DOMARZA-397835 format. One record per residue (C-alpha): x, y, z; residue number from 1. Coordinates in nm, 3 decimals. Each point is the difference from the previous one (the first is absolute). Layout:
N
((X,Y,Z),NUM)
...
This chain:
338
((14.535,6.609,6.780),1)
((-0.125,-0.319,-0.165),2)
((0.222,-0.158,-0.270),3)
((-0.215,0.097,-0.299),4)
((-0.068,0.350,0.133),5)
((0.370,0.049,0.048),6)
((0.080,-0.125,-0.348),7)
((-0.262,0.218,-0.167),8)
((0.170,0.294,0.169),9)
((0.336,-0.117,-0.130),10)
((-0.115,-0.036,-0.357),11)
((-0.160,0.344,0.005),12)
((0.336,0.138,0.110),13)
((0.159,-0.201,-0.284),14)
((0.367,-0.020,0.071),15)
((0.040,0.304,0.219),16)
((0.165,-0.222,0.261),17)
((0.379,-0.021,-0.008),18)
((0.181,-0.331,-0.034),19)
((0.208,0.057,0.310),20)
((-0.135,-0.068,0.347),21)
((0.147,0.062,0.337),22)
((0.118,-0.273,0.232),23)
((-0.344,0.012,0.163),24)
((-0.167,-0.061,-0.338),25)
((-0.155,0.344,-0.047),26)
((0.050,0.223,-0.302),27)
((0.212,0.311,0.047),28)
((-0.186,0.322,0.066),29)
((-0.029,0.276,-0.256),30)
((-0.102,-0.204,-0.305),31)
((0.223,-0.163,-0.258),32)
((0.368,-0.009,0.088),33)
((0.259,-0.034,-0.277),34)
((0.281,-0.196,0.158),35)
((0.288,-0.194,-0.148),36)
((-0.125,-0.352,-0.072),37)
((0.338,-0.138,-0.108),38)
((0.342,0.099,-0.127),39)
((0.204,-0.173,-0.269),40)
((0.367,0.099,0.005),41)
((-0.117,0.319,0.166),42)
((-0.270,0.068,-0.262),43)
((-0.333,0.061,0.177),44)
((-0.337,-0.160,-0.072),45)
((-0.279,0.199,0.167),46)
((-0.307,-0.138,0.170),47)
((-0.215,0.219,-0.228),48)
((0.137,-0.189,-0.301),49)
((-0.098,-0.328,0.163),50)
((-0.347,0.131,0.084),51)
((-0.055,0.132,-0.353),52)
((0.096,-0.337,-0.148),53)
((-0.232,-0.181,0.243),54)
((-0.310,0.204,-0.085),55)
((-0.141,-0.237,-0.268),56)
((0.068,-0.310,0.214),57)
((-0.148,0.156,0.314),58)
((-0.319,0.110,-0.173),59)
((-0.065,-0.344,-0.143),60)
((0.075,-0.175,0.329),61)
((-0.240,0.230,0.185),62)
((-0.267,-0.086,-0.253),63)
((0.057,-0.375,0.032),64)
((0.043,-0.038,0.377),65)
((-0.251,0.218,0.192),66)
((0.099,-0.157,0.333),67)
((0.371,0.032,-0.072),68)
((0.122,-0.305,0.190),69)
((0.300,-0.228,-0.064),70)
((-0.049,-0.028,-0.378),71)
((-0.018,0.379,-0.043),72)
((0.310,0.047,0.217),73)
((0.203,-0.271,-0.173),74)
((-0.088,0.133,-0.347),75)
((0.088,0.355,0.103),76)
((0.333,-0.116,0.146),77)
((0.070,-0.190,-0.323),78)
((-0.081,0.307,-0.211),79)
((0.215,0.225,0.218),80)
((0.294,-0.242,-0.026),81)
((-0.032,-0.012,-0.379),82)
((-0.006,0.381,-0.015),83)
((0.303,0.031,0.229),84)
((0.195,-0.263,-0.198),85)
((-0.077,0.182,-0.324),86)
((0.109,0.338,0.137),87)
((0.317,-0.147,0.150),88)
((0.084,-0.167,-0.331),89)
((-0.053,0.332,-0.175),90)
((0.247,0.174,0.230),91)
((0.251,-0.285,-0.036),92)
((0.007,0.054,-0.374),93)
((0.010,0.379,0.026),94)
((0.282,-0.010,0.252),95)
((0.203,-0.224,-0.232),96)
((-0.011,0.246,-0.287),97)
((0.109,0.359,-0.020),98)
((-0.334,0.151,-0.104),99)
((0.107,0.363,-0.019),100)
((-0.044,0.120,-0.354),101)
((-0.232,-0.287,-0.089),102)
((-0.254,0.163,-0.228),103)
((-0.356,-0.119,0.056),104)
((-0.262,0.135,-0.236),105)
((-0.256,0.182,0.210),106)
((-0.286,-0.111,-0.221),107)
((0.081,-0.363,0.089),108)
((-0.052,0.081,0.367),109)
((-0.326,0.183,-0.066),110)
((-0.126,-0.280,-0.225),111)
((0.062,-0.258,0.272),112)
((-0.173,0.213,0.264),113)
((-0.298,0.047,-0.233),114)
((-0.015,-0.377,-0.055),115)
((-0.007,-0.063,0.376),116)
((-0.268,0.263,0.056),117)
((-0.211,-0.168,-0.268),118)
((0.033,-0.356,0.130),119)
((0.015,0.067,0.375),120)
((-0.243,0.294,0.025),121)
((-0.217,-0.032,-0.315),122)
((0.169,0.310,-0.137),123)
((-0.114,0.213,0.295),124)
((0.304,0.221,0.057),125)
((-0.161,0.177,0.296),126)
((-0.044,-0.333,0.179),127)
((0.357,-0.091,-0.083),128)
((0.131,0.327,0.146),129)
((-0.222,-0.042,0.306),130)
((0.145,-0.348,0.060),131)
((0.350,0.139,-0.032),132)
((-0.074,0.265,0.263),133)
((-0.139,-0.264,0.236),134)
((0.312,-0.208,-0.044),135)
((0.214,0.301,0.093),136)
((0.162,0.022,-0.344),137)
((0.014,0.307,-0.221),138)
((-0.054,-0.021,-0.375),139)
((0.361,0.104,-0.053),140)
((0.120,-0.287,0.222),141)
((-0.225,-0.247,-0.178),142)
((0.124,0.119,-0.336),143)
((0.358,-0.047,0.115),144)
((-0.086,-0.353,0.116),145)
((-0.145,-0.086,-0.341),146)
((0.306,0.149,-0.169),147)
((0.221,-0.229,0.208),148)
((-0.203,-0.305,-0.100),149)
((0.027,0.083,-0.370),150)
((0.372,0.067,0.040),151)
((0.055,-0.340,0.162),152)
((-0.199,-0.171,-0.275),153)
((0.215,0.175,-0.262),154)
((0.317,-0.096,0.184),155)
((-0.106,-0.362,0.018),156)
((-0.079,0.001,-0.369),157)
((0.335,0.153,-0.088),158)
((0.194,-0.246,0.217),159)
((-0.182,-0.330,-0.050),160)
((-0.246,0.013,-0.286),161)
((0.223,0.074,-0.297),162)
((0.074,-0.364,-0.070),163)
((-0.106,-0.211,-0.294),164)
((-0.331,0.137,-0.129),165)
((-0.309,-0.221,0.038),166)
((-0.093,-0.222,-0.292),167)
((-0.336,0.050,-0.176),168)
((-0.124,-0.323,0.159),169)
((0.097,0.120,0.348),170)
((-0.187,0.325,-0.057),171)
((-0.309,-0.186,-0.122),172)
((0.008,-0.238,0.299),173)
((0.040,0.286,0.248),174)
((-0.286,0.194,-0.158),175)
((-0.227,-0.307,0.004),176)
((0.074,-0.052,0.370),177)
((-0.043,0.365,0.104),178)
((-0.238,0.150,-0.257),179)
((-0.246,0.093,0.278),180)
((0.261,0.250,0.121),181)
((-0.047,0.196,-0.320),182)
((-0.370,0.067,0.044),183)
((-0.141,0.340,0.088),184)
((-0.161,-0.128,0.319),185)
((-0.189,0.326,0.047),186)
((-0.223,-0.119,-0.287),187)
((-0.087,-0.325,0.178),188)
((-0.367,-0.034,0.096),189)
((-0.183,-0.213,0.255),190)
((-0.356,-0.096,0.091),191)
((-0.088,-0.104,0.353),192)
((-0.276,-0.031,0.257),193)
((0.055,0.196,0.319),194)
((-0.133,0.020,0.354),195)
((0.089,0.314,0.194),196)
((-0.041,0.006,0.379),197)
((0.056,0.353,0.139),198)
((0.230,0.027,0.299),199)
((-0.277,0.188,0.181),200)
((-0.365,-0.079,-0.074),201)
((-0.196,0.330,-0.007),202)
((-0.323,-0.192,0.058),203)
((0.135,-0.160,0.316),204)
((0.242,0.225,0.192),205)
((0.046,-0.274,0.261),206)
((0.206,-0.201,-0.250),207)
((0.371,0.072,-0.022),208)
((0.272,-0.096,-0.254),209)
((0.080,-0.318,0.192),210)
((-0.360,-0.121,-0.030),211)
((-0.017,0.102,-0.367),212)
((0.321,-0.185,-0.076),213)
((-0.133,-0.311,0.175),214)
((-0.313,0.029,-0.214),215)
((0.214,0.008,-0.315),216)
((0.202,-0.302,0.116),217)
((-0.319,-0.192,0.075),218)
((-0.147,0.086,-0.339),219)
((0.307,-0.123,-0.181),220)
((-0.014,-0.329,0.192),221)
((-0.365,-0.044,-0.103),222)
((0.083,0.080,-0.361),223)
((0.283,-0.254,-0.001),224)
((-0.232,-0.266,0.142),225)
((-0.271,0.087,-0.250),226)
((-0.257,0.059,0.274),227)
((-0.088,0.338,-0.155),228)
((0.031,0.133,-0.352),229)
((0.220,0.300,-0.071),230)
((-0.298,0.192,-0.141),231)
((-0.213,-0.063,0.309),232)
((0.284,0.091,0.235),233)
((0.058,0.324,-0.192),234)
((-0.367,0.097,0.004),235)
((-0.026,-0.067,0.373),236)
((0.328,0.143,0.126),237)
((0.184,0.209,-0.260),238)
((-0.014,0.378,0.020),239)
((0.103,0.134,-0.337),240)
((-0.158,0.109,-0.328),241)
((-0.025,-0.354,-0.140),242)
((-0.136,-0.182,0.305),243)
((-0.349,-0.032,-0.150),244)
((0.156,-0.151,-0.313),245)
((0.137,-0.286,0.211),246)
((0.337,0.173,0.028),247)
((0.063,-0.024,-0.374),248)
((0.227,0.277,-0.122),249)
((0.054,0.094,-0.365),250)
((0.336,-0.061,-0.163),251)
((0.264,0.238,0.134),252)
((0.345,0.087,-0.127),253)
((0.295,-0.044,0.229),254)
((0.058,0.374,-0.013),255)
((-0.345,0.053,0.158),256)
((0.101,-0.192,0.313),257)
((0.228,0.078,0.291),258)
((0.342,-0.145,-0.084),259)
((0.024,-0.237,0.296),260)
((-0.359,-0.122,-0.049),261)
((0.067,-0.058,-0.371),262)
((0.316,-0.197,0.078),263)
((-0.196,-0.234,0.227),264)
((-0.307,-0.061,-0.217),265)
((0.193,-0.037,-0.327),266)
((0.219,-0.263,0.171),267)
((-0.312,-0.204,0.086),268)
((-0.135,-0.280,-0.220),269)
((-0.343,0.005,-0.162),270)
((-0.262,-0.098,0.259),271)
((0.236,0.053,0.293),272)
((-0.124,0.175,0.314),273)
((0.234,0.269,0.130),274)
((-0.020,0.174,0.336),275)
((-0.108,0.140,0.227),276)
((0.222,0.281,-0.121),277)
((0.044,0.317,0.204),278)
((-0.025,0.354,-0.131),279)
((-0.061,0.326,0.190),280)
((-0.378,-0.039,-0.031),281)
((-0.051,-0.366,0.085),282)
((0.041,-0.360,-0.110),283)
((-0.042,-0.154,-0.344),284)
((-0.059,-0.350,-0.131),285)
((0.054,-0.049,-0.373),286)
((-0.078,-0.287,-0.237),287)
((0.181,0.029,-0.332),288)
((-0.223,-0.070,-0.302),289)
((0.241,0.064,-0.286),290)
((0.318,0.184,-0.097),291)
((0.086,0.156,-0.335),292)
((0.373,0.058,-0.027),293)
((0.159,0.242,-0.243),294)
((0.200,-0.155,-0.283),295)
((0.377,-0.002,0.027),296)
((0.197,0.232,-0.225),297)
((0.149,-0.205,-0.287),298)
((0.363,-0.103,-0.017),299)
((0.022,0.197,-0.325),300)
((-0.026,0.317,0.210),301)
((0.363,0.128,0.016),302)
((-0.038,0.111,0.363),303)
((-0.137,-0.340,0.105),304)
((0.271,-0.185,-0.190),305)
((0.268,0.207,0.173),306)
((-0.151,-0.075,0.341),307)
((-0.010,-0.372,-0.077),308)
((0.359,0.016,-0.122),309)
((0.101,0.173,0.324),310)
((-0.187,-0.261,0.205),311)
((0.183,-0.289,-0.167),312)
((0.336,0.168,0.051),313)
((-0.088,0.067,0.365),314)
((-0.089,-0.364,0.063),315)
((0.320,-0.117,-0.162),316)
((0.207,0.232,0.216),317)
((-0.195,-0.053,0.325),318)
((0.236,-0.260,0.149),319)
((0.312,0.210,-0.061),320)
((-0.176,0.313,0.125),321)
((-0.110,-0.175,0.322),322)
((0.354,-0.125,0.061),323)
((0.128,0.355,-0.041),324)
((-0.261,0.137,0.240),325)
((0.094,-0.268,0.256),326)
((0.365,0.105,-0.026),327)
((-0.099,0.363,0.050),328)
((-0.203,-0.095,0.309),329)
((0.288,-0.199,0.146),330)
((0.237,0.296,-0.009),331)
((-0.254,0.274,0.074),332)
((-0.077,0.161,0.335),333)
((-0.377,-0.027,0.033),334)
((-0.187,0.122,0.306),335)
((-0.378,-0.016,0.044),336)
((-0.195,0.195,0.260),337)
((-0.366,-0.099,-0.054),338)
């Protein structure tokens, strides 16, 4: 199977492949296998937890790197390492404390899950549950994982963030530096021009995804050189509802776009060409015209002020917290299997 054909098949499957492979490099038979990914002082971390955490990274990487290749692989390895380190750190903290009897408000867990569904799946709970199933994780297991994360955050706060409270100036400086974090990004809007090249051209069945991808790559090169205008390229080659308009799309809210696509185009600068990006139907080239970002919630908002306060305390305690985690690692028995 040609590289692009193979990758289109992979993206359509969307994370049904397990992380583990055999010594020969093939995936185990029978679908997703939930193995032990690591143990920390005997506490297990499952491969399904790792897969579930990797879903947002994997989707975006598939969009950005249609041919996979070294950059895709290195970014995926980096993401997997970050996920594993985070899960190991979580278990280090949990194993240090006696957590029996620790009362976690259930609405806190549900609120955090709802937040993740909103920002990672555009609020589509069915898609979220489908992704969980493909990762091999049940909702109950995912909920338990989120509960552990919140517990660790609470433990850290109780142990290291009760020091001298931040001054008003420190709070103002932190808010000024991070105010973008307090926007409702789902209200962001963007305008762009777009060329869509279908993976299979219905008017020419002799063309395959590899040829269509090469067409998209060639078009982007011409656009970068200025040898063809975006509007002309769209009218000649694009196959979507706005092709005749020179690829010009109306303003769209972030919530109207697939999460991984939105992450990529909103990260681009005005006038920047992005792509070719891969989705299940084909390849996309985008030129950002403008972005309209939602305003940040004001510091006068009690919830925002508390978050900024927490952020300052966390930064102040980061060095001591890291030293503590390093000591826990040094004396812990950590085994990894993937």
